[in-house]
N, C-alpha and C positions, 0 to 999 in steps of 0.2 A: 490602445483605447486613448484618445486625448484627453488629459484633465479640463476639469471644467469649474473654473475660478468662481463660479457664482456658487457651487456647491461646498456645503459645509463640512462633507462627509462622504466617503467613497463606500461604503458598505450599504448592500442591499439585504435586506434579512426575511426569510422566511419564517413563520411561527406555524406551528399546529398542535393540537392539544386532543387527547381520546375522553373517554367517560373517567377515567382513573385517574385523572389528572397529570399522567406522560406527556412529558410538551418534547418538543421535537424543534428545534432550531438550525436554519441552515445562513451562516453570515459571509457572504459574497463580497470580498475587496477588488474593486472593480482597479483601482493603482497597482495590487500585486498579485492581482490574478490565481488568488488562493479561494480556497472553501473551506469555513471553519461548521463541521456540524457538531452537534450537541442532541442529548437526549437523558433525560431526568425525568424522577418523580418531584411534581413541584409540591414538597414538603409543609410549604406556607399557604396560609388559606387566602391572602392578601397578595400572590406571587412575587414575593422577594424576590425569592433567585432570578426569576426571568426578567423582572425588573435591573436587577445588578448588572445581568448579559446586556441589558438594552442598552443600558448607561453605560458599560464599557465599550461597547461599537458605536455609539451615537450615531446610528445609521441613518442616511438620505430615504429611506422608503422601508415600510414596513410591511410586507404580504401577508394574512392569514385568513382564513374562510370567514366570511360573513355572518353576522348574529352568531358567533361561537358562544354556548354559554359552560360553565363550570359546574360538575355536580352539585345537587343539594340547593340549587340558586343562586350558590357567587357568581358573582360576572366572571368571567375567564378572560385570558389573556386578548380578546379584541377592545376590552376599554382601554389598553396603554398606548395606542397607536391610534394615528391618526388618517391612515388610508388603507384601503381594505381591497385583497384579491383575492380569486376563488383559486383555492387549488388542492385535489384530490390526487394527483397522480403519482405513481410511484415513481423513485428516481435511481434503484439500482442499477437500471439497465447506464443510464446516463453518465453515472459515478463511474463505472467500469470502464466506458468508451472515452472520459475526458480527463480521469485521474493519471496523473503521471507515474503512480505506484499502483498495485495490484491492491484492489480492496482487501485482503488478508493481510497486509503490511500496515493497513491504517486501523488494525484493531476492529475490523468489521466482519471478520468471518462468517457469522449466523444474519449477516446484514439483510438479506433479505424477509427476515424474518421480525429479527429482533427490533432492527434499527428502522422499521418502515416511515416511522414520523418526520425523523431528520431527513430522511430521503425523500419523502415528498416535498418536504418543507423546498429541498435543495434543488428538486425539478420545477418547483413555481419558481422560484428565485433565479435558475437558468430562463425558462422562458421567459420572462417577463425580461429581462436583461436584453436577450435578442430580437425580443419585438419591441423595444421602449428604445434602446441604443443604436439598431440596425447592424448590430454585428451576429457573428457566428465565434462560437467559442472552438478551438481548435481541439482535435482529440490527442488525449494523452497531454495533454499543457496543463493543466490545473494542481494547483498543490493543495494538496487533501488532506486536511488533518481533524482526527476525529476524537471527542473526548467525552468520555462518560461521567456518571454521576461522581466519580471517585478519583479522576485523574488528576485534579487538580483543585489546590484550597480556594474555596469562593470567600473572598473577602471584599467588604464594600467596596465600589469604587466610587473614586473623585475626577478625577481628570490626571511615536512614536515609533515606534517603531519594536523590535523584539523585546528591548527592556520594556518598554513598559507594558506590554501582553504577559511578562514573566515579574513583573511585580505588582499587577492584578490580579493574576491567577497565577500563584506559584506552584511551582512542581510540585510533587509527591515522590516521585519517582526515585529512588536513593542511589540507582545506577547512573541515571543521567547526572544526578545531582553530583557525585563523587567524579564521574567524568569530567564537569564542568571545574571542580575545584581541581584535580590533579592538574588540568591546565593551566589553572591560576599559578599553580605551587610551580610547574615550569618557568612562565612568563616572570616573576617575580624571582628566581633564582639563575635566570637567565637572560641578563640586559641589552645581548646582541639580537636576541629572538626577539624578546617584547620591543625593543627601538626598531628591530630591521621592520616587524607587522606593522607597528604605526605609520612608518614610512611607507610601505608598499599599499596599505588603505589607503594613503592619500592620493594615490594615484587613481584610483578610481572613485569617478565621479558619484556625488552623493545621492544623486537621483536614479543610480544604475537600478536596485531594488524593485526600484517602481516602475522604471521605464521599458523594464525587460519584458513585462507582462503583455506589453502592446503585440507581441508575436503569437500571444496565446488568443488574439481576436482576428477575426476576418470579417472585413466589409464584406456586408453584403451587395452585391450584384444592382445595379439599377439600369432601368432600359430607356430613359433617357437621360443622357448623359451632361452635365451642368458643369460651366468652366466656373462654377461660382464661390463666394467667401468659402462656405463650409467646407466643398471640397478641397479648396487650397488649404485650410486648417489642418483639415486630414492629413492631408497629401506632407505637410510641415511636419506634423508630431510622427509621421513615419520616418521620416528622411530624418529626423534629430535623433530617432531610437537607433536608427542603424551605426548613425554616426556614434553616437552615447555607446553603442556596443563594440564599435570598434575601437575604441578607446578602452572601453571595458578589457575586451580580451588583449590588446597590446598591455597593460597590465600585468597582465599574468604570470610572465614568465619572472617577474621582479618578484611575485607571491611565493612561487615556486621554487625559488631561489632562495630564499628566508625559510619554507617550509622542510624543507627536504632534510634536514638535521634535528626536526623536533622529534621529540621521545614519546610525548603522552598520546594516549589513543585518539583523541578528539581531533589534535592537529594534523596526527598521522593519516588520519582517516582521511582529513581534508585534504589531504597532498594528493594521497593514492585514487581517490574518486572527482578529485577537481585538476589539478595539476598536473597528473599523469597522464590524464583523459585524452583521448587523442582527436575527439569530437570538439573540441574546442580549436586545435590547431588548424580543420579542416572549415568549422565556420570562419575563420581568421581569415582562411586562403579565400574564399569564397568571395568574400566580402572585398579584399585586396584586388580581385580581379576586377571589381566595377568600380569603386569607389576610389580618391585618389590621395594616396600616400600621406600627403600632408596636412589633411583634414581632421582635427581633432574636437572633440566636444569645447564649445564655447561658452562660457554663463553670460558674456555681455551681451546682450539682445541684438544689438546690430551687426555683430561681427559672427553672431550665430546665424543670424538668419539669412548672410551674406554666403559665408559660406556654403550653407544647405543647398544654395542656388548653384554651388561649385563643387557639388561633393561628388556626381558622378564625371569617372575620365573624359577626355574629351575626344572625340570621334566613335563613341559607343551608340550615340543615335544624332542624326544628323540635326531633327529637330528641335530636338534640347539644346542644341551649340546654337542654333538660329535665335533661338527664345532667351539666351542667357548673353547674345551680343545684344538684344533687345533690352536687355536689363540693365546693362553697362551703356548702351546706346541714350537711355534719359535720360541721364545724367553728363557725359561724354560722348567723344569722338570715336578715334581708332580704335580698336578692339583689337588685343594680341592674339595669335592662336594661343597661346599656352593656357590652360584654365587657371594657375595658381597667378603667373603674372595680372590676367586679369582681373582677379580677384582681389591682388596689392591694389592696382592702378583704380579700380573701382573703389574701394574703399579710401584709398588716399583722395581722390577726386571729392565722394561726397562728403568725408572730414572736412577737407578744404572748403567745402561750399557754405556747409554748415557753421565752420568757424569765421569766414568771410560774411556770413548773414547775421549771423551774433552779434559782431564786431558795428555792425552797421545799424544795428538796434541799438545797442550799447551809447554808442555816440549820440546817435540822432535822438534819442528820449532820455538821455541821461539815466541809464539807469546801470551802471555799475555792475551790481549784481544780478543781473540777468543770466540764464543759465538754458540750456539747451538738451536735457535730456529726452532718452528714446525709452519705447517701450513696444512691444511687440502688438499690443491694440491699437494704440495711437499713432506709430510712429513717433517722428521728432515734435516736440512739443515747446513753449518757451515757459520758463519759471522762474518768479521772482519773491524774495521776502515779502509777505503784506504789508512790514513797515515798513518798505519802501515806498509804498505807493500813499502819495498823497493827492485826494478826490479820484476822481474820475482815470481810468487808462485810454490812452487815445484810441481813438474809432477805430482805426487801422487793426487793432487788436480783437481778436475774433476769438467764439467759443472759451471766454471767461470762466472758470470754475475755481472757488475758495478749495481748497485741500491744506488742512493743518495748518502749519504756518505760512504756507505758502499759495500763490496765485497762481494757477495753468494757464495760459491759452494759447492762441494760433493767430498764424496771418495767412494772407490767403496764398503770398508766395510759396510758405511753408506747406499750407495743405496741398498745393498742386505737386509739389515735391514728392511728399508722402504718398498722393495716390499714382502720381507715374511709377514712383518705386516697387508699391504693392500691386499693382497689377502687372508688371512687368515679372515681380517675384513670384505671383501667383502662377503665373504660367509657367516657369520654370519647374515650381512645387508639383504642381499635376503632370507635367513632360516626364520629369525625373520620377514621381511614383510608377507612372508606365515602364520606364528603363528599369526597376528594381522590382519588378513584379517578380521575374524567375529568380532572384536572391531571396525575397522573402518567404517563396514556397519551399526553397529549400533549407533556409535557418529554420521554419516550423517543423520542417522533417525533424529536427532533433532540438525541436522545443521545451521538452524534458531537462535538457542540460541548461538550460538558461535559467530555469526556475530553481535548479538545483543550485546555480552560481549565485541566483539571487536570495537564495535561504542561508548559503554558506557566507557571503559577504554579511549578511544581519547579525549571523551568529558571532562572526571575528568583531564586528564592529561594539557588540556588547561584552563580549569576555575580553578585549585589548582597549577600547576606547573608552569604556565603562568600568565596570570592576576591575581591571587591572588597572587602569590610570588612578582612578579612587584611592588604590591601596598603596602603588607607587608613591603617591604625593603629602603620605602622611609618615610619620616619623618611625622607624624601623620597630616590629614587634605591635604596632597600634594596631594592626590585626592579624586574629588567629583563625587558621581557618577549625572549620567546627567538626563534630563527629557524629555520625547521623547511624540511627540504631533503626530496625524494625517495631521492635519494642523496649522498654526499660525506661527511666526516669529523664527528664528535659532540665537541663542544669546549663545555665548560663552565668558566667561569673564575669562580673563589671562589662555589663554590657551598655554601649553606648548607640544612639541614633546616628546611622552616618551623616544625613544630610542638615539635621541641628546641628554636628559637630562641625560641618563645612560651614555653617555661615553664622553661630553665632560666636560672639564675643564675651569676654567676660564684661558685663558690667551693670549697676543696678538701677531697677527703674521704681522709681516712689511716685504712688498713683494715691490721696488721701491717705487712707490704713493701712494700704497694700505695699509689700516690699516685697518687691520680684528683682532674684539673681539671674541674667539672663547669660545662662553657662549650661553646657551640657555635660550632666553629671553620669558617672558609672552607675549601676544596679545591678545586682545578682536576684537571680530566680531560680529556685527547684521546684520543682513537680515530679511528683511520683504516683504510684497505684496507693500510698497509705495519706498522701496529702495531693488530692488532685486538684484542688480549687485553690485559691487564693485572692481573697477578697478587698480590695482596696480600699481605703478609709480614706477621712478628710479631702482639705484640698485637694485636688490629681488632676493632673493633665497627661496622662502618658498612653502612650500605643498599649494600643489596649483590644483584647477581644470582645468582651461586653463592655460598653461605655455607656454609665448613666440609664440604663432600662427602665421605663417607667416613669421616666422626670417631667414629661410632658402633659400626665393625668392626673387625678386627683390624690393627694397623699396616703389613703386606705389603699385606693385601688393601685396607685406605681408602687405602693411597697407589695403589695400581695403580689403584682406581678411580679417582680423584680423575685421575691421568695420563690415564688412556685418555679420560676425558671432555673433558680439554682439546683431546688431538690430534684428536677429532672435532668440538668447536667449532671448531678452527682449520680445520681443511678445509672447514666450512661458511663460511668468512670472516664467521662472525659476531661482532658487538661485543660481549666479555666483560671484566666484572669479577668476579676468584674470589679469594675469600678465604679464607685457609687459616693452619694454624698448623704446617703440614708443608714444613718447610725444603727437603726435597728436590725439590719441585716446582719452584723456582728453577733448577735444573738445565733447564727450557725454554728459558732465554733464550740457554742455551749453542748450543740446535740450531735454535729457531726464533726468525730473526732479525727477526719481526713480534710477539714476546712483549714486553713491558714488565714490568721489576719495579719494585712502589713498597712501601713500608711505612708505617705508623703511628708519628711520633717520639714513642719512651721515654727518659726519662732516667734516670741511676742516680746518686742521690746517698745515700751513707751505706749502703750495701745496701738501699737500697728504691727503687721503680720507680713513676717519675713520669709518666704515660698524659698525652702532649699532646694527641694525636687530630689530628696534622696530616701531612698527606700525605707524602713524602718520594720523592725517586728513590733505585734502588738497595736490596740489603738492608740491612736492619738488625738485624745479628745482636745480641742481648739473649746477652753470656757466660754460658752456665750459668744460664738463668731458671728450669728445675726446679729445679736444685740450690741455687739461691737462695732458694725456697719452701719445699727438704725442708729447709733448715739452722731456717727459722721455724718450721717443725710440730715439730722436736726429734728429727730424726733423729740417729745416733749418727754422729758426725765420721767414725769408719772407714767407714761404708758411703757417706758422703758424698763421702770421700776417692775409695774404690776407684771410684764412678761418674765421678770427675770423671777418672778416669784412663784409662776404657772411652771417656768420651766423645770427650776429645781424640784417642785411636787411630780415632773413625769419623769425626770431623770431618777428620782430615789425610787418610784417603783419598779424601773426597768432593770435599776440595779440590783434590787430584790429578788425580780424573775431571774436575772441571768445568774445571781449566786446558787440559786436552788438547782436550776438548770446544771451547771458546771459541777454540784455536788452528785447530782442525781448519774450524770454522763461521766464521770471521771474516772473509775474503773474502764469504760470504754476506749477513753482516750489514750490513757496509760495502754493498753494492749495495743490498738494503734500507733502511739507513737516507739513502742518495741517493734513492733512489722515496719514501721519507718526505715528503721536504723537498720535493721535485716537485711531490708532491698538495698539501701546507700553500702553495704557492706559487700552485697552480694555483686553489684558492678564495680566495684572498688578496684584500685590496680595495688593496694597493699599488697608487703607481704605477709606470711601466714604468723610470725609473732606480732604483728602490727592486729592484723585481726583477730586473732586472740586476744590480744589485751583489751580492743576495743569488745570484744565478747564479753569478756570481767567486768569492767565496765558498765555495759549495758545490765548484766545481769543484777550491778551493785545497785547501780540507781531504782531497778524496778524493785527491788526488795526496800532501797527507802523511800521512794516515792519521790525522787527526784527528777522523776524525767516529764 
C-alpha cells in the first residue's frame, strides 16, 4: 500500500468497551501491515490507560461504536475520538485467517471468549481499511501481537520503529529481556560481529520493514480500468516495493555470513529462521527471472523513477517494450535494444537537457544560484534563494511558490518536459505491473516470510544501531548489565540518564537567584519490601514514577490527593518513587516505617540557589525558598516579612506534630529497619562470616537504639 504523504499517521484504531469497563483495542499499522491487540480493565475513571494508548499510536482514524457510555454515567471512550464507526462483529475467524502465526502462539489460546472485545475491534478496523483503501488483506500476512494488561509496563507517552515501542511500553518478561542482554554482551565482546552487523544492516534500504508490507495488501479489481494518475501511482509503488525487496534479499548473504558464528540465542535464532531459510532464496530466484539484475533500490527520485520503468527484463512483454521506447522517445531519438543501455542513455539525455536549460536561465536572467531539483509529485522545478530576488520574477516563470528560504517556480518548457515524461512513465508503470502480476502472486504465497524479515531487521536495528552503538560510544565500564529477578529488592547504583548524559556538558546557568549546574549526575536507589516508597523532596527534576501529583489543584485538595495515593500505593506494596514539592508529605515517614525521604541537594550561596542534582538522604529544607524568590521578584519588604512570620508559625506546628508522630511510631520503625537489613542480607552475595558479623552488628544496633 502506497504512503500518503498527507496523513500524519499510519495507524487505524478500533475501540470497544463493555459495561464492566473492559476495553478492547486493535491498532492496525498500514505501513508495516501489523495488528496490535490489547484488552484490559480500564482502572481510571478518566480513561487514562486508553488515552495513553491513543497518544502512543497517534492514529489517523479511530473507530468506535456510536453513543458509547461507560457505567455510572461516566463518559466512555467515544469522547476521546473525532470519528465514529459502528463495529459489533467478532474477529476471531478473521485473525485466524490473516495472522502469519497461529492464534495460540500469540497468547490467544482462549481468544474466542476471553478476548472478544479486541477481536471485534480488529474486525472493524480491517473491514474499514478494505472498504476505504480499496484493498484486500492477504491471508497469513499480518504480524499480530497481543498484549494483555500485564505484559508491558504502561508509562505516560510523549512522542520510530521498534525502539520507540520498547521505550514507551517496556517489556516485563525476564526471559526476553535476558535474551537481549545476552545479545548485547556478545556484541560488546566480539567487535568483528558488531561491526560486521553494522555493515550488513547498511545494505538493507531504510524503508525495508515498511515497504515489505505492500505484499500483504492486494488491490481490489475494478470493472472499468482507467490508466489514470492514481493507477500509475499505485503501480509505481508496487514496482518500487519489488525492487526494494530484490535489494534486501541480495543483502541477506552478507548478513548470513556475519551471523553464522554468533553464539547467543537471539542472533543464532535469527540465523536459523532467516538466513538458513530456503524460501528467501526461492523468492530471490523468482524475482531474478523477471527483474533485470542491474536494477537496485535508489533513493534519488529521478533515478528511482527511471529505474522503475526499466525494471522488467526486455523481451518479456512486447507492449511494455514499446511503452519504454515511447518513454525514451519523448526526450531522444534512437533507442538501443538493451534496457540497461537505454536506461543510461535516457538518464544522460534528460540530465543534459536539464543542465542546458538551467544554464540558459542562469545566463539570461542573471540568476547564478538557480537550481533544478526533482521530486515525484512535481517532476523537475526551479528554485532560487529568496535573497537573490529583487522585485518581481520575470513573467516567463510560472507557478511561483515561497518555500522556506527559497522560491520555487517553473516554466512552460519545463512543464512540457515533465508532462511528456510523466505520461510515458505512467504507461510504463501500469504495463510493468501487469507483467509482474504472476511474480507478485508468487511472492504473496510466502508473505509470512517477508513479515518475519521485517521484524528481524527492526530488532537488529534496535540492538545494533541503538543499544550496542550507544554502549560502544562510551568509555569502558560506563554501562553495566543489570540483573533482573521475579521478586526481591530493586537496587540501582550510580545510575545516569543515557540521553541526558549524551547531550549535556558541564556548564553553569545563572538566572536571577537560581544557579543550575547542567551536568548528568549519578544517583543510587534502593527499594525493598521493608522500604518500598521513596519520597523525593525539595527542588527536583528526576525521571520518576509519580511526579508532582496534585499540584494543579488547590493546596489542600492537592495535598489530600497526594497523601491518599501514597497510602494506596503503600497498601499495594508496589515500589514507588514519588517526587513532590509538598513538604507535608514528609510526615509519611513518621507513620510508615517503609517510607524513605530523599532530596536533591541544593546549595545556597549569597541568596542564590545552586542545584546539584544529587540525591541525598533525609529532608533538605531550603529555608524560605519561596520568600527568596519573592525578594528577587521585587515584592515589598513588609509583605515578605509578614509572610516570613506566618511561615515560621506554620513550620513550628508541623515540627511539633512530626516529633509526636516520630516518638509514637519509633518502635515500629525500629522493627522495620531490622526487617530491611535482613532482606538485604538475604539477597546479598557475602560469605557466611561476613553475614554473621552483619547480624551481630544489627543485633547490637537494635539493642542500643542506633537503627
